[in-house]
N, C-alpha and C positions, 0 to 999 in steps of 0.2 A: 581484431577482425573488423572489417568495415560492414555496416548494415547492408543487407542485400534484399530485404523484402519487408513489407508491412506485416506486423504481427499483433494480434489483440491479446489481451490477458487470457481470454478463453482458449485461444490457440496455443498459448504457452502451456496450458494444462495438457492438451493433446500431445504436444511435443514431449513433455516429460513422460507421459505414458508410453510413447513410441520408443523413447530412450530405454525405458525399463524392459519393454518387450524385445528389444534388440540386444540386451545384455546376455552374456553366457550364463548358464545355470550357476547358482551359488555353489561354492566349494566348501568343503569341510575346513574349518579353522583349526589351527594347532591346538591340541588339548580337547577338542570336541570328540565325543564318542563316535565310533564308526557308524555310518548310516545316517548321521545328522548333517544338516547344512548350516552354514553360517547364518546368523540372524541380523547381520548388519550389511549395508551396502553403501557405496558412494556413487552418486550420480554426478557426472560432469558434462559440460557441454556449453555451447554458445547459443544464445537466443538473439536473433537479429532485433535491434532496437530501432524504432522509428523516431526520427528527429523531426517532429512537426514544428512549425513556426508557432511560438507562444502567442496567446492573445495579446494584442497591443495594450500597453498601459501608458499612462502619463509618466513622465520622468520623475515628477515629484508631486506632492500634494500640499497645496497651500502656499501662502506667502512666507517669506523668511521668518523664522528658520524653516526651510522647506524639509519635507520628509522624503528622502530619496527611496525610490523603488529598486530593490535588488533584482538581479537577473534570476529567472526561474532555474530550478535544478535541471540537470541534464535528464534526458529521457531514459527510462529503465523499463524492465519487464518484470512481471510477477510470475513465479513458477511454483507449482505445488503438485504433490503426488498423493493419490489416494482420496477417499471420500467415505462418508458414513460414520465418522467418529462423533461421539457425543459432544455437545457444546461444552465449553468451559463454564465453570460456575462463576457468574459475575461477582458474587460476593467475595471470592477468594482470588480472582484473577488480577494481575497487575494491569492497570489501565494503560492503553497506548496513548501517547501524547502527540497530537498533531498541532504544532505551534503555528501561529500567524506572526511571521517575523519578516521584516523587510518588505512588507506588503506582498508576501507569498505564503502559501501553505508549505510547511516543512515537517515531514517529508511530503513531497508531491505525489508519491506512490507508496502505499503501505499495504501489508497483508496481515490480517488477524484471523484467529480462529473464532468461529461463531460463539457468542456468549461473552466476548471480550468487551469491556467498557472502553470508550474512547473519550478523551478530554481535549478541549480546544482552547488553550490559553492564548491570550492576546499579548504579544510582546511589543506592539507598535504604539505610537503616540495617539493615533486616531482610532475611532470606533471601527469594529469589524462585526460581521455577523457570519454565522455558519448555517447553511441549510442544505438539504438534499431532497430531491423529488424522486429518487431512485426507488423502484418497487421493493428491493430487499430491506430498505430502512429509510422511511420518510421522516424528516424532522426539521424544525426551524428553531434555532436557539435565540433568535432576535439579535439586537445590537448590544454589544458590551465593549467596555474600554480596557486599556492596559491595566493589568493587575487583577481584573475580574476573570473568573473562570466559571462558566456556566456548568450546570450538572453534567455528569458523564452521560453519554449516549451508549446504550448497550447494543452491539451489533448482533442481533439474534437470528438472522437468516443469511445463508450463503448467497453470494452474488456480488455484483459490482455496485458500489455506492459512490456516486459522483458528488463531490463537495464543491460548494460555491460560496462566495461572499457577496451578499446583496449590496454592500457599500462599494466594493471595488470589483468591477465586472471582470477584470483580467484574472482574478484569483480563482484558480481551479486546482482540484486534486482528485485522485482516485484512491479508493479504499476497497481492496478485494477481501471479502469475507469468505472463508473456506471452512469446510467441515473435516479438516485433517490437521494433525499437528506438524506435518512435514511441508514447509513452505519457505520461500526466500524471495528476495528482490535482487535482481542482477545489478551489476555495476553498469556504468554508461556504455561499456564495450560489449555488454551482453553476457558476461561471464559470471 
């Protein structure tokens, strides 16, 4: 399906709720006692994905051997359902890895449950930095080189955390922190 409209990550949440409200009532699953309803559901749909022009970047960094800049990932949308769940325990949660590779953040869009630690390994030959001035989680990891991995950053409040690299202005990513265990990121077609 072709994209038809602009949609923000917050609008994706509203869309998911509307899908649930338009679903028929749950039915009794085989083997369930009479008078009970199924406890599982499957939500499907298509979220229109905006394909904005990526910030311009130089084609390479430095004299030979030059370090080529990879193309950014295709646009995707974040979708989640529900709210109010307790945060994940950072001590036991598996950290999310957002790599800096090919002079891009990979993945460029991710969703995590609040309380999840996030690490930012540098896979490129040049220095990177990772910072955010977003209200849900402000931080600045400073500059670090390939093989270095600064301490994990715990995403403790729901909201949109925009990520930037101070060294490479074109590098940007979005991290959506949610207070629900039910979330996903669409494919480039919005599915």
